[in-house]
C-alpha positions in Angstrom: 99.3 0.9 -73.3 102.1 1.2 -70.9 103.2 -1.0 -68.5 103.2 0.4 -64.9 104.3 -1.1 -61.7 102.2 -0.7 -58.5 103.1 -1.5 -54.9 101.2 -1.3 -51.7 102.2 -1.9 -48.1 99.2 -1.4 -46.3 96.7 -3.7 -44.7 93.2 -2.4 -46.2 92.1 -1.5 -49.7 94.3 -0.6 -52.6 92.1 0.3 -55.6 93.6 2.3 -58.8 91.5 3.8 -61.3 92.5 5.3 -64.8 90.8 8.2 -66.2 90.6 9.1 -69.9 88.0 11.1 -71.7 84.6 9.5 -70.9 86.2 6.1 -69.6 87.1 4.9 -66.0 89.2 1.8 -65.6 89.8 -0.2 -62.7 93.5 -1.2 -62.7 94.0 -2.7 -59.3 91.1 -3.5 -56.5 93.0 -5.7 -53.9 92.8 -6.0 -49.9 96.3 -5.7 -48.2 99.8 -5.9 -49.8 100.2 -5.9 -53.4 103.0 -6.1 -55.9 102.2 -6.4 -59.7 102.3 -4.9 -63.0 99.4 -3.7 -65.0 98.7 -2.1 -68.3 97.8 1.7 -68.2 95.3 2.5 -71.0 96.2 5.1 -73.7 94.6 8.3 -73.2 94.7 8.4 -69.3 95.3 11.6 -68.1 94.4 11.1 -64.2 95.1 7.9 -61.8 93.3 7.8 -58.8 94.4 6.0 -55.8 92.9 4.8 -52.6 95.1 3.1 -50.0 95.7 3.1 -46.5 99.4 2.7 -46.5 102.6 3.5 -48.6 102.2 3.0 -52.3 103.8 3.5 -55.4 103.1 3.6 -59.2 105.9 3.6 -61.6 106.1 3.6 -65.4 108.3 0.5 -66.6 
């Protein structure tokens, strides 16, 4: 697994999903501003982000 830093500056939903093979993992599901670190599962080939404001998702 890889640690990633996630930031969101919006006021509504911030949802991050990781997709790999037949798996889907919810990494973040928060309302409003968010700042934190999450683990990106091995085999992830796509990251989906739902946000209403500025966001970043950066490998550490």
